[in-house]
PDB file of all heavy atoms in Angstrom:
ATOM      1  N   MET A   1       0.840  -1.172   0.002  1.00  0.00           N
ATOM      2  CA  MET A   1      -0.003  -0.010  -0.001  1.00  0.00           C
ATOM      3  C   MET A   1       0.896   1.242   0.005  1.00  0.00           C
ATOM      4  O   MET A   1       1.777   1.360   0.822  1.00  0.00           O
ATOM      5  CB  MET A   1      -0.878  -0.048   1.249  1.00  0.00           C
ATOM      6  CG  MET A   1      -1.855   1.050   1.317  1.00  0.00           C
ATOM      7  SD  MET A   1      -2.987   0.990   2.726  1.00  0.00           S
ATOM      8  CE  MET A   1      -3.161  -0.711   3.101  1.00  0.00           C
ATOM      9  N   HIS A   2       0.663   2.114  -0.940  1.00  0.00           N
ATOM     10  CA  HIS A   2       1.464   3.310  -1.076  1.00  0.00           C
ATOM     11  C   HIS A   2       0.773   4.467  -0.328  1.00  0.00           C
ATOM     12  O   HIS A   2      -0.369   4.790  -0.594  1.00  0.00           O
ATOM     13  CB  HIS A   2       1.636   3.670  -2.541  1.00  0.00           C
ATOM     14  CG  HIS A   2       2.480   4.866  -2.766  1.00  0.00           C
ATOM     15  ND1 HIS A   2       3.821   4.902  -2.509  1.00  0.00           N
ATOM     16  CD2 HIS A   2       2.157   6.104  -3.229  1.00  0.00           C
ATOM     17  CE1 HIS A   2       4.295   6.106  -2.799  1.00  0.00           C
ATOM     18  NE2 HIS A   2       3.284   6.853  -3.230  1.00  0.00           N
ATOM     19  N   ILE A   3       1.464   5.078   0.611  1.00  0.00           N
ATOM     20  CA  ILE A   3       0.895   6.180   1.401  1.00  0.00           C
ATOM     21  C   ILE A   3       1.292   7.493   0.741  1.00  0.00           C
ATOM     22  O   ILE A   3       2.431   7.697   0.368  1.00  0.00           O
ATOM     23  CB  ILE A   3       1.387   6.120   2.851  1.00  0.00           C
ATOM     24  CG1 ILE A   3       0.924   4.821   3.501  1.00  0.00           C
ATOM     25  CG2 ILE A   3       0.891   7.330   3.641  1.00  0.00           C
ATOM     26  CD1 ILE A   3       1.479   4.580   4.849  1.00  0.00           C
ATOM     27  N   THR A   4       0.322   8.390   0.599  1.00  0.00           N
ATOM     28  CA  THR A   4       0.566   9.693   0.013  1.00  0.00           C
ATOM     29  C   THR A   4       0.242  10.773   1.026  1.00  0.00           C
ATOM     30  O   THR A   4      -0.389  10.515   2.044  1.00  0.00           O
ATOM     31  CB  THR A   4      -0.297   9.902  -1.242  1.00  0.00           C
ATOM     32  OG1 THR A   4      -1.663   9.820  -0.884  1.00  0.00           O
ATOM     33  CG2 THR A   4       0.017   8.872  -2.310  1.00  0.00           C
ATOM     34  N   ARG A   5       0.656  11.974   0.762  1.00  0.00           N
ATOM     35  CA  ARG A   5       0.388  13.099   1.648  1.00  0.00           C
ATOM     36  C   ARG A   5      -0.598  14.044   0.955  1.00  0.00           C
ATOM     37  O   ARG A   5      -0.461  14.334  -0.221  1.00  0.00           O
ATOM     38  CB  ARG A   5       1.685  13.845   1.946  1.00  0.00           C
ATOM     39  CG  ARG A   5       1.463  15.072   2.844  1.00  0.00           C
ATOM     40  CD  ARG A   5       2.763  15.630   3.274  1.00  0.00           C
ATOM     41  NE  ARG A   5       3.296  14.703   4.259  1.00  0.00           N
ATOM     42  CZ  ARG A   5       4.293  14.976   5.065  1.00  0.00           C
ATOM     43  NH1 ARG A   5       4.905  16.112   4.998  1.00  0.00           N
ATOM     44  NH2 ARG A   5       4.709  14.083   5.931  1.00  0.00           N
ATOM     45  N   THR A   6      -1.578  14.503   1.702  1.00  0.00           N
ATOM     46  CA  THR A   6      -2.579  15.438   1.178  1.00  0.00           C
ATOM     47  C   THR A   6      -2.361  16.793   1.806  1.00  0.00           C
ATOM     48  O   THR A   6      -2.299  16.923   3.023  1.00  0.00           O
ATOM     49  CB  THR A   6      -4.007  14.943   1.499  1.00  0.00           C
ATOM     50  OG1 THR A   6      -4.178  13.659   0.937  1.00  0.00           O
ATOM     51  CG2 THR A   6      -5.046  15.886   0.945  1.00  0.00           C
ATOM     52  N   TYR A   7      -2.221  17.816   0.984  1.00  0.00           N
ATOM     53  CA  TYR A   7      -1.965  19.163   1.469  1.00  0.00           C
ATOM     54  C   TYR A   7      -3.246  20.005   1.538  1.00  0.00           C
ATOM     55  O   TYR A   7      -3.313  20.960   2.272  1.00  0.00           O
ATOM     56  CB  TYR A   7      -0.930  19.870   0.591  1.00  0.00           C
ATOM     57  CG  TYR A   7       0.426  19.245   0.716  1.00  0.00           C
ATOM     58  CD1 TYR A   7       0.873  18.350  -0.226  1.00  0.00           C
ATOM     59  CD2 TYR A   7       1.247  19.550   1.785  1.00  0.00           C
ATOM     60  CE1 TYR A   7       2.130  17.761  -0.125  1.00  0.00           C
ATOM     61  CE2 TYR A   7       2.500  18.976   1.910  1.00  0.00           C
ATOM     62  CZ  TYR A   7       2.929  18.076   0.948  1.00  0.00           C
ATOM     63  OH  TYR A   7       4.155  17.510   1.079  1.00  0.00           O
ATOM     64  N   GLY A   8      -4.231  19.658   0.767  1.00  0.00           N
ATOM     65  CA  GLY A   8      -5.491  20.403   0.775  1.00  0.00           C
ATOM     66  C   GLY A   8      -6.573  19.586   1.484  1.00  0.00           C
ATOM     67  O   GLY A   8      -6.298  18.552   2.086  1.00  0.00           O
ATOM     68  N   GLN A   9      -7.787  20.066   1.365  1.00  0.00           N
ATOM     69  CA  GLN A   9      -8.899  19.326   1.954  1.00  0.00           C
ATOM     70  C   GLN A   9      -9.113  18.037   1.202  1.00  0.00           C
ATOM     71  O   GLN A   9      -8.915  17.972  -0.010  1.00  0.00           O
ATOM     72  CB  GLN A   9     -10.177  20.147   1.897  1.00  0.00           C
ATOM     73  CG  GLN A   9     -10.232  21.292   2.876  1.00  0.00           C
ATOM     74  CD  GLN A   9     -11.601  21.963   2.825  1.00  0.00           C
ATOM     75  OE1 GLN A   9     -12.284  21.945   1.819  1.00  0.00           O
ATOM     76  NE2 GLN A   9     -11.983  22.577   3.936  1.00  0.00           N
ATOM     77  N   LEU A  10      -9.517  17.017   1.924  1.00  0.00           N
ATOM     78  CA  LEU A  10      -9.829  15.739   1.301  1.00  0.00           C
ATOM     79  C   LEU A  10     -11.345  15.620   1.229  1.00  0.00           C
ATOM     80  O   LEU A  10     -12.031  15.630   2.255  1.00  0.00           O
ATOM     81  CB  LEU A  10      -9.240  14.592   2.127  1.00  0.00           C
ATOM     82  CG  LEU A  10      -9.392  13.209   1.573  1.00  0.00           C
ATOM     83  CD1 LEU A  10      -8.761  13.117   0.191  1.00  0.00           C
ATOM     84  CD2 LEU A  10      -8.740  12.196   2.499  1.00  0.00           C
ATOM     85  N   HIS A  11     -11.875  15.559   0.037  1.00  0.00           N
ATOM     86  CA  HIS A  11     -13.318  15.480  -0.170  1.00  0.00           C
ATOM     87  C   HIS A  11     -13.737  14.010  -0.229  1.00  0.00           C
ATOM     88  O   HIS A  11     -13.584  13.361  -1.252  1.00  0.00           O
ATOM     89  CB  HIS A  11     -13.732  16.219  -1.453  1.00  0.00           C
ATOM     90  CG  HIS A  11     -13.331  17.652  -1.426  1.00  0.00           C
ATOM     91  ND1 HIS A  11     -14.096  18.608  -0.796  1.00  0.00           N
ATOM     92  CD2 HIS A  11     -12.247  18.291  -1.914  1.00  0.00           C
ATOM     93  CE1 HIS A  11     -13.500  19.771  -0.894  1.00  0.00           C
ATOM     94  NE2 HIS A  11     -12.380  19.623  -1.567  1.00  0.00           N
ATOM     95  N   PHE A  12     -14.234  13.513   0.892  1.00  0.00           N
ATOM     96  CA  PHE A  12     -14.563  12.104   0.992  1.00  0.00           C
ATOM     97  C   PHE A  12     -15.614  11.674  -0.026  1.00  0.00           C
ATOM     98  O   PHE A  12     -15.614  10.542  -0.477  1.00  0.00           O
ATOM     99  CB  PHE A  12     -15.052  11.761   2.403  1.00  0.00           C
ATOM    100  CG  PHE A  12     -13.961  11.891   3.444  1.00  0.00           C
ATOM    101  CD1 PHE A  12     -13.970  12.925   4.340  1.00  0.00           C
ATOM    102  CD2 PHE A  12     -12.929  10.980   3.494  1.00  0.00           C
ATOM    103  CE1 PHE A  12     -12.979  13.053   5.285  1.00  0.00           C
ATOM    104  CE2 PHE A  12     -11.929  11.082   4.426  1.00  0.00           C
ATOM    105  CZ  PHE A  12     -11.946  12.130   5.345  1.00  0.00           C
ATOM    106  N   LEU A  13     -16.517  12.573  -0.380  1.00  0.00           N
ATOM    107  CA  LEU A  13     -17.565  12.233  -1.340  1.00  0.00           C
ATOM    108  C   LEU A  13     -17.009  11.998  -2.741  1.00  0.00           C
ATOM    109  O   LEU A  13     -17.653  11.366  -3.569  1.00  0.00           O
ATOM    110  CB  LEU A  13     -18.638  13.310  -1.360  1.00  0.00           C
ATOM    111  CG  LEU A  13     -19.409  13.491  -0.044  1.00  0.00           C
ATOM    112  CD1 LEU A  13     -20.366  14.665  -0.181  1.00  0.00           C
ATOM    113  CD2 LEU A  13     -20.136  12.230   0.345  1.00  0.00           C
ATOM    114  N   ASP A  14     -15.820  12.515  -3.020  1.00  0.00           N
ATOM    115  CA  ASP A  14     -15.200  12.352  -4.339  1.00  0.00           C
ATOM    116  C   ASP A  14     -14.409  11.051  -4.452  1.00  0.00           C
ATOM    117  O   ASP A  14     -13.978  10.690  -5.543  1.00  0.00           O
ATOM    118  CB  ASP A  14     -14.287  13.526  -4.656  1.00  0.00           C
ATOM    119  CG  ASP A  14     -15.058  14.828  -4.817  1.00  0.00           C
ATOM    120  OD1 ASP A  14     -16.266  14.757  -5.102  1.00  0.00           O
ATOM    121  OD2 ASP A  14     -14.445  15.892  -4.666  1.00  0.00           O
ATOM    122  N   LEU A  15     -14.184  10.377  -3.317  1.00  0.00           N
ATOM    123  CA  LEU A  15     -13.419   9.127  -3.339  1.00  0.00           C
ATOM    124  C   LEU A  15     -14.291   7.979  -3.820  1.00  0.00           C
ATOM    125  O   LEU A  15     -15.465   7.908  -3.476  1.00  0.00           O
ATOM    126  CB  LEU A  15     -12.891   8.791  -1.943  1.00  0.00           C
ATOM    127  CG  LEU A  15     -11.865   9.704  -1.330  1.00  0.00           C
ATOM    128  CD1 LEU A  15     -11.555   9.260   0.081  1.00  0.00           C
ATOM    129  CD2 LEU A  15     -10.613   9.752  -2.158  1.00  0.00           C
ATOM    130  N   GLY A  16     -13.703   7.096  -4.581  1.00  0.00           N
ATOM    131  CA  GLY A  16     -14.396   5.847  -4.910  1.00  0.00           C
ATOM    132  C   GLY A  16     -14.449   4.971  -3.669  1.00  0.00           C
ATOM    133  O   GLY A  16     -13.703   5.186  -2.699  1.00  0.00           O
ATOM    134  N   TRP A  17     -15.312   3.972  -3.683  1.00  0.00           N
ATOM    135  CA  TRP A  17     -15.440   3.155  -2.469  1.00  0.00           C
ATOM    136  C   TRP A  17     -14.176   2.386  -2.149  1.00  0.00           C
ATOM    137  O   TRP A  17     -13.835   2.173  -0.986  1.00  0.00           O
ATOM    138  CB  TRP A  17     -16.649   2.226  -2.565  1.00  0.00           C
ATOM    139  CG  TRP A  17     -16.535   1.145  -3.597  1.00  0.00           C
ATOM    140  CD1 TRP A  17     -16.967   1.195  -4.895  1.00  0.00           C
ATOM    141  CD2 TRP A  17     -15.956  -0.147  -3.431  1.00  0.00           C
ATOM    142  NE1 TRP A  17     -16.681   0.036  -5.520  1.00  0.00           N
ATOM    143  CE2 TRP A  17     -16.061  -0.818  -4.661  1.00  0.00           C
ATOM    144  CE3 TRP A  17     -15.345  -0.796  -2.359  1.00  0.00           C
ATOM    145  CZ2 TRP A  17     -15.594  -2.120  -4.850  1.00  0.00           C
ATOM    146  CZ3 TRP A  17     -14.882  -2.077  -2.539  1.00  0.00           C
ATOM    147  CH2 TRP A  17     -15.002  -2.724  -3.784  1.00  0.00           C
ATOM    148  N   GLU A  18     -13.411   2.000  -3.184  1.00  0.00           N
ATOM    149  CA  GLU A  18     -12.162   1.267  -2.941  1.00  0.00           C
ATOM    150  C   GLU A  18     -11.146   2.141  -2.217  1.00  0.00           C
ATOM    151  O   GLU A  18     -10.483   1.726  -1.269  1.00  0.00           O
ATOM    152  CB  GLU A  18     -11.555   0.767  -4.247  1.00  0.00           C
ATOM    153  CG  GLU A  18     -12.417  -0.172  -5.023  1.00  0.00           C
ATOM    154  CD  GLU A  18     -13.180   0.538  -6.116  1.00  0.00           C
ATOM    155  OE1 GLU A  18     -13.321   1.783  -6.075  1.00  0.00           O
ATOM    156  OE2 GLU A  18     -13.659  -0.165  -7.031  1.00  0.00           O
ATOM    157  N   ARG A  19     -11.026   3.382  -2.668  1.00  0.00           N
ATOM    158  CA  ARG A  19     -10.069   4.315  -2.075  1.00  0.00           C
ATOM    159  C   ARG A  19     -10.495   4.706  -0.649  1.00  0.00           C
ATOM    160  O   ARG A  19      -9.652   4.815   0.231  1.00  0.00           O
ATOM    161  CB  ARG A  19      -9.974   5.571  -2.952  1.00  0.00           C
ATOM    162  CG  ARG A  19      -8.901   6.512  -2.576  1.00  0.00           C
ATOM    163  CD  ARG A  19      -7.534   5.956  -3.010  1.00  0.00           C
ATOM    164  NE  ARG A  19      -6.563   6.988  -2.780  1.00  0.00           N
ATOM    165  CZ  ARG A  19      -5.408   6.789  -2.201  1.00  0.00           C
ATOM    166  NH1 ARG A  19      -5.046   5.586  -1.838  1.00  0.00           N
ATOM    167  NH2 ARG A  19      -4.575   7.772  -2.002  1.00  0.00           N
ATOM    168  N   PHE A  20     -11.793   4.881  -0.426  1.00  0.00           N
ATOM    169  CA  PHE A  20     -12.311   5.194   0.898  1.00  0.00           C
ATOM    170  C   PHE A  20     -12.050   4.042   1.862  1.00  0.00           C
ATOM    171  O   PHE A  20     -11.620   4.232   2.998  1.00  0.00           O
ATOM    172  CB  PHE A  20     -13.799   5.507   0.832  1.00  0.00           C
ATOM    173  CG  PHE A  20     -14.397   5.843   2.172  1.00  0.00           C
ATOM    174  CD1 PHE A  20     -14.170   7.088   2.739  1.00  0.00           C
ATOM    175  CD2 PHE A  20     -15.167   4.923   2.850  1.00  0.00           C
ATOM    176  CE1 PHE A  20     -14.708   7.413   3.973  1.00  0.00           C
ATOM    177  CE2 PHE A  20     -15.715   5.223   4.080  1.00  0.00           C
ATOM    178  CZ  PHE A  20     -15.482   6.466   4.640  1.00  0.00           C
ATOM    179  N   GLU A  21     -12.281   2.819   1.387  1.00  0.00           N
ATOM    180  CA  GLU A  21     -12.043   1.643   2.217  1.00  0.00           C
ATOM    181  C   GLU A  21     -10.581   1.527   2.609  1.00  0.00           C
ATOM    182  O   GLU A  21     -10.250   1.222   3.753  1.00  0.00           O
ATOM    183  CB  GLU A  21     -12.494   0.397   1.452  1.00  0.00           C
ATOM    184  CG  GLU A  21     -12.653  -0.822   2.292  1.00  0.00           C
ATOM    185  CD  GLU A  21     -13.246  -1.960   1.478  1.00  0.00           C
ATOM    186  OE1 GLU A  21     -12.474  -2.620   0.756  1.00  0.00           O
ATOM    187  OE2 GLU A  21     -14.466  -2.176   1.557  1.00  0.00           O
ATOM    188  N   THR A  22      -9.679   1.796   1.684  1.00  0.00           N
ATOM    189  CA  THR A  22      -8.251   1.757   1.961  1.00  0.00           C
ATOM    190  C   THR A  22      -7.856   2.850   2.958  1.00  0.00           C
ATOM    191  O   THR A  22      -7.057   2.603   3.874  1.00  0.00           O
ATOM    192  CB  THR A  22      -7.436   1.925   0.655  1.00  0.00           C
ATOM    193  OG1 THR A  22      -7.804   0.881  -0.241  1.00  0.00           O
ATOM    194  CG2 THR A  22      -5.951   1.868   0.923  1.00  0.00           C
ATOM    195  N   LEU A  23      -8.435   4.029   2.827  1.00  0.00           N
ATOM    196  CA  LEU A  23      -8.169   5.125   3.773  1.00  0.00           C
ATOM    197  C   LEU A  23      -8.576   4.737   5.182  1.00  0.00           C
ATOM    198  O   LEU A  23      -7.814   4.919   6.134  1.00  0.00           O
ATOM    199  CB  LEU A  23      -8.916   6.380   3.318  1.00  0.00           C
ATOM    200  CG  LEU A  23      -8.875   7.562   4.286  1.00  0.00           C
ATOM    201  CD1 LEU A  23      -7.469   8.130   4.385  1.00  0.00           C
ATOM    202  CD2 LEU A  23      -9.850   8.637   3.840  1.00  0.00           C
ATOM    203  N   ILE A  24      -9.785   4.185   5.339  1.00  0.00           N
ATOM    204  CA  ILE A  24     -10.265   3.786   6.662  1.00  0.00           C
ATOM    205  C   ILE A  24      -9.393   2.667   7.228  1.00  0.00           C
ATOM    206  O   ILE A  24      -9.069   2.663   8.427  1.00  0.00           O
ATOM    207  CB  ILE A  24     -11.735   3.360   6.584  1.00  0.00           C
ATOM    208  CG1 ILE A  24     -12.607   4.510   6.114  1.00  0.00           C
ATOM    209  CG2 ILE A  24     -12.222   2.798   7.912  1.00  0.00           C
ATOM    210  CD1 ILE A  24     -12.509   5.769   6.977  1.00  0.00           C
ATOM    211  N   LEU A  25      -8.976   1.722   6.412  1.00  0.00           N
ATOM    212  CA  LEU A  25      -8.090   0.649   6.876  1.00  0.00           C
ATOM    213  C   LEU A  25      -6.788   1.232   7.415  1.00  0.00           C
ATOM    214  O   LEU A  25      -6.313   0.834   8.491  1.00  0.00           O
ATOM    215  CB  LEU A  25      -7.798  -0.315   5.730  1.00  0.00           C
ATOM    216  CG  LEU A  25      -6.861  -1.463   6.066  1.00  0.00           C
ATOM    217  CD1 LEU A  25      -7.518  -2.440   7.040  1.00  0.00           C
ATOM    218  CD2 LEU A  25      -6.428  -2.180   4.791  1.00  0.00           C
ATOM    219  N   CYS A  26      -6.202   2.195   6.732  1.00  0.00           N
ATOM    220  CA  CYS A  26      -4.961   2.826   7.199  1.00  0.00           C
ATOM    221  C   CYS A  26      -5.161   3.574   8.503  1.00  0.00           C
ATOM    222  O   CYS A  26      -4.315   3.520   9.388  1.00  0.00           O
ATOM    223  CB  CYS A  26      -4.430   3.791   6.138  1.00  0.00           C
ATOM    224  SG  CYS A  26      -3.801   2.976   4.668  1.00  0.00           S
ATOM    225  N   ILE A  27      -6.295   4.246   8.643  1.00  0.00           N
ATOM    226  CA  ILE A  27      -6.572   4.978   9.895  1.00  0.00           C
ATOM    227  C   ILE A  27      -6.732   4.017  11.049  1.00  0.00           C
ATOM    228  O   ILE A  27      -6.138   4.177  12.122  1.00  0.00           O
ATOM    229  CB  ILE A  27      -7.835   5.856   9.715  1.00  0.00           C
ATOM    230  CG1 ILE A  27      -7.541   7.010   8.744  1.00  0.00           C
ATOM    231  CG2 ILE A  27      -8.308   6.393  11.060  1.00  0.00           C
ATOM    232  CD1 ILE A  27      -8.761   7.786   8.331  1.00  0.00           C
ATOM    233  N   VAL A  28      -7.547   2.985  10.860  1.00  0.00           N
ATOM    234  CA  VAL A  28      -7.789   2.000  11.927  1.00  0.00           C
ATOM    235  C   VAL A  28      -6.506   1.287  12.313  1.00  0.00           C
ATOM    236  O   VAL A  28      -6.214   1.083  13.494  1.00  0.00           O
ATOM    237  CB  VAL A  28      -8.889   0.997  11.499  1.00  0.00           C
ATOM    238  CG1 VAL A  28      -8.990  -0.174  12.461  1.00  0.00           C
ATOM    239  CG2 VAL A  28     -10.235   1.697  11.385  1.00  0.00           C
ATOM    240  N   TYR A  29      -5.712   0.887  11.338  1.00  0.00           N
ATOM    241  CA  TYR A  29      -4.477   0.177  11.619  1.00  0.00           C
ATOM    242  C   TYR A  29      -3.496   1.049  12.408  1.00  0.00           C
ATOM    243  O   TYR A  29      -2.733   0.570  13.230  1.00  0.00           O
ATOM    244  CB  TYR A  29      -3.816  -0.301  10.306  1.00  0.00           C
ATOM    245  CG  TYR A  29      -2.641  -1.202  10.558  1.00  0.00           C
ATOM    246  CD1 TYR A  29      -2.834  -2.515  10.953  1.00  0.00           C
ATOM    247  CD2 TYR A  29      -1.341  -0.753  10.391  1.00  0.00           C
ATOM    248  CE1 TYR A  29      -1.761  -3.357  11.185  1.00  0.00           C
ATOM    249  CE2 TYR A  29      -0.261  -1.585  10.620  1.00  0.00           C
ATOM    250  CZ  TYR A  29      -0.484  -2.885  11.022  1.00  0.00           C
ATOM    251  OH  TYR A  29       0.579  -3.705  11.250  1.00  0.00           O
ATOM    252  N   GLY A  30      -3.552   2.362  12.198  1.00  0.00           N
ATOM    253  CA  GLY A  30      -2.645   3.275  12.880  1.00  0.00           C
ATOM    254  C   GLY A  30      -3.025   3.548  14.340  1.00  0.00           C
ATOM    255  O   GLY A  30      -2.215   4.079  15.094  1.00  0.00           O
ATOM    256  N   TRP A  31      -4.253   3.202  14.744  1.00  0.00           N
ATOM    257  CA  TRP A  31      -4.678   3.459  16.116  1.00  0.00           C
ATOM    258  C   TRP A  31      -3.935   2.637  17.141  1.00  0.00           C
ATOM    259  O   TRP A  31      -3.667   3.102  18.235  1.00  0.00           O
ATOM    260  CB  TRP A  31      -6.168   3.210  16.267  1.00  0.00           C
ATOM    261  CG  TRP A  31      -7.010   4.342  15.757  1.00  0.00           C
ATOM    262  CD1 TRP A  31      -6.602   5.641  15.584  1.00  0.00           C
ATOM    263  CD2 TRP A  31      -8.362   4.298  15.339  1.00  0.00           C
ATOM    264  NE1 TRP A  31      -7.635   6.388  15.075  1.00  0.00           N
ATOM    265  CE2 TRP A  31      -8.722   5.585  14.937  1.00  0.00           C
ATOM    266  CE3 TRP A  31      -9.297   3.266  15.289  1.00  0.00           C
ATOM    267  CZ2 TRP A  31      -9.994   5.885  14.474  1.00  0.00           C
ATOM    268  CZ3 TRP A  31     -10.570   3.571  14.821  1.00  0.00           C
ATOM    269  CH2 TRP A  31     -10.905   4.850  14.434  1.00  0.00           C
ATOM    270  N   CYS A  32      -3.618   1.398  16.809  1.00  0.00           N
ATOM    271  CA  CYS A  32      -2.886   0.538  17.749  1.00  0.00           C
ATOM    272  C   CYS A  32      -2.256  -0.611  16.979  1.00  0.00           C
ATOM    273  O   CYS A  32      -2.492  -0.780  15.793  1.00  0.00           O
ATOM    274  CB  CYS A  32      -3.779   0.046  18.875  1.00  0.00           C
ATOM    275  SG  CYS A  32      -5.033  -1.145  18.366  1.00  0.00           S
ATOM    276  N   ARG A  33      -1.451  -1.376  17.658  1.00  0.00           N
ATOM    277  CA  ARG A  33      -0.807  -2.529  17.034  1.00  0.00           C
ATOM    278  C   ARG A  33      -1.767  -3.718  17.087  1.00  0.00           C
ATOM    279  O   ARG A  33      -1.985  -4.301  18.126  1.00  0.00           O
ATOM    280  CB  ARG A  33       0.485  -2.897  17.784  1.00  0.00           C
ATOM    281  CG  ARG A  33       1.534  -1.847  17.698  1.00  0.00           C
ATOM    282  CD  ARG A  33       2.213  -1.951  16.368  1.00  0.00           C
ATOM    283  NE  ARG A  33       3.306  -1.000  16.308  1.00  0.00           N
ATOM    284  CZ  ARG A  33       3.755  -0.508  15.194  1.00  0.00           C
ATOM    285  NH1 ARG A  33       3.261  -0.872  14.067  1.00  0.00           N
ATOM    286  NH2 ARG A  33       4.731   0.358  15.207  1.00  0.00           N
ATOM    287  N   TRP A  34      -2.361  -4.008  15.960  1.00  0.00           N
ATOM    288  CA  TRP A  34      -3.310  -5.125  15.867  1.00  0.00           C
ATOM    289  C   TRP A  34      -2.533  -6.414  15.592  1.00  0.00           C
ATOM    290  O   TRP A  34      -1.573  -6.416  14.857  1.00  0.00           O
ATOM    291  CB  TRP A  34      -4.288  -4.897  14.732  1.00  0.00           C
ATOM    292  CG  TRP A  34      -5.112  -3.664  14.895  1.00  0.00           C
ATOM    293  CD1 TRP A  34      -4.773  -2.408  14.463  1.00  0.00           C
ATOM    294  CD2 TRP A  34      -6.355  -3.533  15.544  1.00  0.00           C
ATOM    295  NE1 TRP A  34      -5.766  -1.515  14.784  1.00  0.00           N
ATOM    296  CE2 TRP A  34      -6.760  -2.176  15.456  1.00  0.00           C
ATOM    297  CE3 TRP A  34      -7.212  -4.435  16.184  1.00  0.00           C
ATOM    298  CZ2 TRP A  34      -7.960  -1.715  15.986  1.00  0.00           C
ATOM    299  CZ3 TRP A  34      -8.400  -3.958  16.707  1.00  0.00           C
ATOM    300  CH2 TRP A  34      -8.756  -2.627  16.613  1.00  0.00           C
ATOM    301  N   GLU A  35      -2.964  -7.510  16.214  1.00  0.00           N
ATOM    302  CA  GLU A  35      -2.370  -8.803  15.879  1.00  0.00           C
ATOM    303  C   GLU A  35      -2.686  -9.172  14.445  1.00  0.00           C
ATOM    304  O   GLU A  35      -1.843  -9.658  13.707  1.00  0.00           O
ATOM    305  CB  GLU A  35      -2.879  -9.909  16.824  1.00  0.00           C
ATOM    306  CG  GLU A  35      -2.195  -9.890  18.163  1.00  0.00           C
ATOM    307  CD  GLU A  35      -2.612 -11.097  18.984  1.00  0.00           C
ATOM    308  OE1 GLU A  35      -2.891 -12.155  18.404  1.00  0.00           O
ATOM    309  OE2 GLU A  35      -2.649 -10.961  20.215  1.00  0.00           O
ATOM    310  N   SER A  36      -3.922  -8.948  14.066  1.00  0.00           N
ATOM    311  CA  SER A  36      -4.315  -9.153  12.672  1.00  0.00           C
ATOM    312  C   SER A  36      -5.501  -8.257  12.364  1.00  0.00           C
ATOM    313  O   SER A  36      -6.268  -7.894  13.247  1.00  0.00           O
ATOM    314  CB  SER A  36      -4.710 -10.618  12.423  1.00  0.00           C
ATOM    315  OG  SER A  36      -5.891 -10.931  13.102  1.00  0.00           O
ATOM    316  N   ILE A  37      -5.585  -7.852  11.131  1.00  0.00           N
ATOM    317  CA  ILE A  37      -6.706  -7.050  10.667  1.00  0.00           C
ATOM    318  C   ILE A  37      -7.032  -7.527   9.268  1.00  0.00           C
ATOM    319  O   ILE A  37      -6.129  -7.744   8.454  1.00  0.00           O
ATOM    320  CB  ILE A  37      -6.371  -5.543  10.721  1.00  0.00           C
ATOM    321  CG1 ILE A  37      -7.601  -4.715  10.459  1.00  0.00           C
ATOM    322  CG2 ILE A  37      -5.235  -5.174   9.823  1.00  0.00           C
ATOM    323  CD1 ILE A  37      -7.459  -3.246  10.837  1.00  0.00           C
ATOM    324  N   SER A  38      -8.292  -7.791   9.019  1.00  0.00           N
ATOM    325  CA  SER A  38      -8.709  -8.358   7.739  1.00  0.00           C
ATOM    326  C   SER A  38      -9.306  -7.273   6.846  1.00  0.00           C
ATOM    327  O   SER A  38     -10.124  -6.502   7.293  1.00  0.00           O
ATOM    328  CB  SER A  38      -9.736  -9.462   7.940  1.00  0.00           C
ATOM    329  OG  SER A  38      -9.188 -10.496   8.669  1.00  0.00           O
ATOM    330  N   HIS A  39      -8.870  -7.283   5.623  1.00  0.00           N
ATOM    331  CA  HIS A  39      -9.395  -6.373   4.612  1.00  0.00           C
ATOM    332  C   HIS A  39     -10.160  -7.235   3.628  1.00  0.00           C
ATOM    333  O   HIS A  39      -9.571  -7.948   2.817  1.00  0.00           O
ATOM    334  CB  HIS A  39      -8.228  -5.640   3.946  1.00  0.00           C
ATOM    335  CG  HIS A  39      -8.671  -4.621   2.978  1.00  0.00           C
ATOM    336  ND1 HIS A  39      -8.146  -4.518   1.720  1.00  0.00           N
ATOM    337  CD2 HIS A  39      -9.595  -3.637   3.051  1.00  0.00           C
ATOM    338  CE1 HIS A  39      -8.709  -3.514   1.077  1.00  0.00           C
ATOM    339  NE2 HIS A  39      -9.597  -2.977   1.881  1.00  0.00           N
ATOM    340  N   THR A  40     -11.486  -7.224   3.718  1.00  0.00           N
ATOM    341  CA  THR A  40     -12.303  -8.129   2.920  1.00  0.00           C
ATOM    342  C   THR A  40     -12.939  -7.479   1.716  1.00  0.00           C
ATOM    343  O   THR A  40     -13.784  -8.069   1.073  1.00  0.00           O
ATOM    344  CB  THR A  40     -13.397  -8.759   3.798  1.00  0.00           C
ATOM    345  OG1 THR A  40     -14.192  -7.725   4.352  1.00  0.00           O
ATOM    346  CG2 THR A  40     -12.802  -9.587   4.915  1.00  0.00           C
ATOM    347  N   GLY A  41     -12.516  -6.273   1.400  1.00  0.00           N
ATOM    348  CA  GLY A  41     -13.120  -5.564   0.270  1.00  0.00           C
ATOM    349  C   GLY A  41     -12.491  -5.934  -1.060  1.00  0.00           C
ATOM    350  O   GLY A  41     -12.727  -6.990  -1.589  1.00  0.00           O
ATOM    351  N   VAL A  42     -11.654  -5.092  -1.562  1.00  0.00           N
ATOM    352  CA  VAL A  42     -11.048  -5.250  -2.874  1.00  0.00           C
ATOM    353  C   VAL A  42     -10.076  -6.430  -2.876  1.00  0.00           C
ATOM    354  O   VAL A  42      -9.251  -6.549  -1.981  1.00  0.00           O
ATOM    355  CB  VAL A  42     -10.287  -3.965  -3.267  1.00  0.00           C
ATOM    356  CG1 VAL A  42      -9.605  -4.147  -4.608  1.00  0.00           C
ATOM    357  CG2 VAL A  42     -11.242  -2.801  -3.301  1.00  0.00           C
ATOM    358  N   ALA A  43     -10.203  -7.284  -3.865  1.00  0.00           N
ATOM    359  CA  ALA A  43      -9.256  -8.393  -4.014  1.00  0.00           C
ATOM    360  C   ALA A  43      -7.918  -7.848  -4.490  1.00  0.00           C
ATOM    361  O   ALA A  43      -7.863  -7.002  -5.373  1.00  0.00           O
ATOM    362  CB  ALA A  43      -9.807  -9.408  -4.999  1.00  0.00           C
ATOM    363  N   LYS A  44      -6.835  -8.318  -3.907  1.00  0.00           N
ATOM    364  CA  LYS A  44      -5.508  -7.826  -4.279  1.00  0.00           C
ATOM    365  C   LYS A  44      -4.836  -8.758  -5.240  1.00  0.00           C
ATOM    366  O   LYS A  44      -4.941  -9.882  -5.277  1.00  0.00           O
ATOM    367  CB  LYS A  44      -4.671  -7.618  -3.042  1.00  0.00           C
ATOM    368  CG  LYS A  44      -5.297  -6.567  -2.186  1.00  0.00           C
ATOM    369  CD  LYS A  44      -4.280  -5.942  -1.284  1.00  0.00           C
ATOM    370  CE  LYS A  44      -5.005  -4.911  -0.469  1.00  0.00           C
ATOM    371  NZ  LYS A  44      -4.460  -3.700  -0.406  1.00  0.00           N
TER     372      LYS A  44
END
């Protein structure tokens, strides 16, 4: 997963569902050290 930096406002309504799902996964994973976290959306 490639992490990018956003300098302006991020318009969540403009994100596709795949990109939004990836964003939320990154936020949740950053909250604490999870033993495992499953991403069941987009097939990789």
